Every structure is written in C-alpha cells, then in structure tokens.
C-alpha positions as CSV (number, residue, x, y, z in Angstrom):
1,M,-25.3,-25.9,36.8
2,D,-23.2,-25.8,39.8
3,N,-19.5,-26.3,40.0
4,T,-19.3,-26.4,43.3
5,S,-17.8,-29.7,44.3
6,Y,-18.8,-31.9,46.7
7,Q,-15.9,-31.2,49.4
8,E,-16.6,-27.8,48.6
9,K,-19.9,-28.3,49.9
10,S,-19.5,-30.4,52.8
11,L,-16.7,-28.2,54.4
12,A,-18.7,-25.2,53.9
13,G,-20.8,-26.4,56.8
14,A,-18.0,-28.0,58.8
15,N,-17.1,-26.4,62.1
16,G,-13.5,-25.6,63.1
17,V,-12.8,-29.0,64.6
18,E,-14.2,-30.6,61.3
19,L,-12.0,-28.4,59.2
20,I,-9.0,-29.2,61.2
21,I,-9.8,-33.3,60.7
22,A,-10.3,-32.2,56.7
23,L,-6.9,-31.1,56.5
24,Y,-5.6,-34.1,58.1
25,D,-7.4,-36.7,55.7
26,A,-6.3,-34.3,52.6
27,A,-2.5,-34.7,54.2
28,I,-3.2,-38.2,54.7
29,R,-4.4,-38.3,50.7
30,F,-1.3,-36.8,49.6
31,L,0.6,-39.6,51.9
32,Y,-1.3,-42.0,49.7
33,R,-0.4,-40.1,46.5
34,A,3.3,-40.2,47.4
35,I,3.1,-43.6,48.0
36,Q,1.2,-44.2,44.5
37,C,4.2,-41.7,43.2
38,V,7.1,-44.3,44.8
39,E,5.2,-47.4,42.8
40,D,4.9,-46.1,40.0
41,E,8.6,-44.1,39.8
42,D,7.2,-40.7,39.7
43,V,9.7,-38.7,41.1
44,R,8.0,-34.9,40.0
45,G,4.7,-36.6,41.0
46,R,5.9,-37.7,45.1
47,R,7.7,-34.6,45.6
48,I,4.7,-33.0,44.9
49,A,2.4,-34.9,46.9
50,I,4.8,-34.4,49.5
51,K,4.9,-30.6,49.3
52,K,1.4,-30.7,49.8
53,T,1.2,-32.8,53.1
54,I,4.3,-30.6,54.4
55,D,2.4,-27.3,53.3
56,I,-0.7,-28.8,55.3
57,L,1.2,-29.6,58.3
58,M,2.9,-26.3,58.3
59,Y,-0.4,-24.7,58.2
60,L,-1.8,-26.8,61.4
61,Q,1.6,-26.1,63.1
62,A,1.5,-22.4,62.4
63,R,-1.9,-22.3,64.0
64,L,-1.1,-23.6,67.7
65,R,-2.2,-21.6,70.6
66,P,0.4,-22.4,73.2
67,D,-1.2,-19.2,75.0
68,L,-4.7,-21.4,75.5
69,G,-2.8,-24.7,75.8
70,P,0.7,-24.6,76.1
71,E,1.4,-28.0,76.5
72,P,-1.1,-29.9,73.7
73,A,0.5,-27.3,71.6
74,K,4.0,-28.3,72.6
75,A,2.3,-31.9,71.9
76,L,1.3,-31.0,68.2
77,S,4.3,-28.8,67.9
78,D,6.6,-31.8,68.1
79,F,4.6,-34.7,66.3
80,Y,4.3,-32.1,63.3
81,A,8.1,-31.9,63.7
82,A,8.5,-35.1,63.9
83,M,6.0,-36.0,60.9
84,F,8.2,-33.5,59.0
85,S,11.5,-35.0,59.5
86,M,9.8,-38.8,58.7
87,I,7.8,-37.9,55.3
88,L,11.0,-35.6,54.4
89,E,13.1,-39.1,54.8
90,A,10.7,-41.1,53.4
91,S,10.4,-39.2,50.6
92,H,14.1,-38.8,50.0
93,A,14.2,-42.6,50.4
94,A,11.6,-43.0,48.2
95,S,10.5,-45.2,50.9
96,K,6.5,-46.8,50.9
97,T,7.4,-48.3,54.4
98,T,8.0,-44.5,56.2
99,L,5.3,-43.4,54.3
100,E,2.7,-46.1,55.7
101,E,4.2,-45.0,59.0
102,S,3.6,-41.5,58.4
103,I,0.2,-42.4,57.8
104,A,-0.6,-44.5,60.7
105,C,0.7,-41.8,62.7
106,I,-1.3,-39.1,61.3
107,R,-4.2,-41.0,61.6
108,N,-3.8,-41.2,64.9
109,V,-4.3,-37.7,65.6
110,R,-6.8,-37.3,63.2
111,E,-8.9,-40.0,65.6
112,A,-8.2,-37.7,68.6
113,W,-9.9,-34.8,67.2
114,V,-12.6,-37.2,65.9
115,I,-12.8,-37.7,69.6
116,A,-12.3,-34.4,70.6
117,A,-15.1,-33.0,68.2
118,K,-17.8,-34.0,70.5
119,D,-16.3,-32.0,73.1
120,P,-18.6,-28.5,72.3
121,T,-15.4,-26.3,74.2
122,V,-13.0,-27.9,72.2
123,G,-14.0,-25.3,69.7
124,K,-13.7,-22.1,71.9
125,I,-9.5,-22.6,71.4
126,L,-9.0,-23.1,67.9
127,P,-7.5,-20.3,66.0
128,R,-9.9,-17.4,64.4
129,E,-9.3,-18.6,60.8
130,L,-10.3,-22.3,61.5
131,R,-13.9,-21.3,63.4
132,T,-16.9,-20.9,61.0
133,R,-18.8,-17.5,60.8
134,E,-21.2,-18.8,63.9
135,E,-18.1,-19.5,66.1
136,K,-16.0,-16.6,65.3
137,Y,-19.0,-13.9,66.3
138,L,-20.6,-15.9,69.1
139,P,-19.5,-14.1,72.8
140,A,-20.4,-17.6,73.9
141,N,-17.1,-19.3,71.7
142,R,-14.5,-16.6,72.8
143,P,-11.3,-18.7,74.5
144,E,-10.7,-18.8,77.8
145,P,-7.2,-18.9,79.2
146,Y,-5.8,-22.2,79.6
147,D,-4.8,-23.0,83.1
148,G,-3.5,-26.5,82.9
149,E,-6.2,-28.4,84.1
150,A,-9.5,-29.7,82.5
151,P,-12.5,-27.2,82.2
152,V,-15.2,-26.8,84.8
153,S,-19.0,-26.6,83.8
154,R,-21.0,-23.7,84.9
155,W,-24.2,-25.4,84.8
156,S,-26.0,-25.6,88.5
157,A,-29.9,-26.8,89.4
C-alpha cells in the first residue's frame, strides 16, 4: 500500500509557482486552525498554528529575489512584515477578527500568484529551491535581470 498522501502526490508534479500557492494555502489553513483554537480556548494549539504560519511567511520572505525584481520583492517583503505583525497581534489578543483579516490579506496575494501562474515567464524568477527539476535545469528558464519594465517577447514572424 502506498503511504504517500494525496497532498504529497499533487505537490510532486507542481511547478514553482504552484508550490508558492501551496505555501499560501498552508498558511491560510494554519490561520483557520488558530481561529478554531481561539474558539476552543486552546492557547497551546493557537501558538503552534501561529508559529507554523509565521514559519511559512518567513520562508517565503527569505527567498525573495530583489536582484531580479526590486519593486515586487520590496512590496512582498513589506506585505510579509505586515502579516507578521498582524498575526502576532491577533495571537496575543486571541482575536478571531484579526486572524480573519489576516486570512483575507493572504488570500488576496495568493490570488495574485494564481494569476501570475498563467504567465510562463514568472517561473524564471523563482528561487532555485522552489523550482521543479525541469525548471531548474532547462536553459530557457534562466532568469534575466530585472530592469523595471515588462518583459518583451522575443518571438517574431
């Protein structure tokens, strides 16, 4: 019998952007768990769920690539810092409302990643550890320096 979970199997075939979306999904799940713990007055469970959420956000922040996109990296870094503060404050106050606001904010950024996933050039700027084997080793997927302008297509007729 195969002990691999459904989640592990679905992530095995995911590309880098899909892995980022999965991390956002996990953060949202842990925040919902924290809300449940607030309702159940489970302080330990709330702290564990908050810690896991913070770990995910720290992981994502640590892998930002300002050398490839300084403006998006700065915006995401500011977002993660705001989420750290909001989530820690919500945990300290055991505030379901603030946790729900955090979920809404994270969901908004997650949805932006879903839209970005449709653009094949986005995978080129992902940190190496968030790329699939194919994305890591295909020469076409080497990132190009970010010059602040939208990428121009190299296709010609």
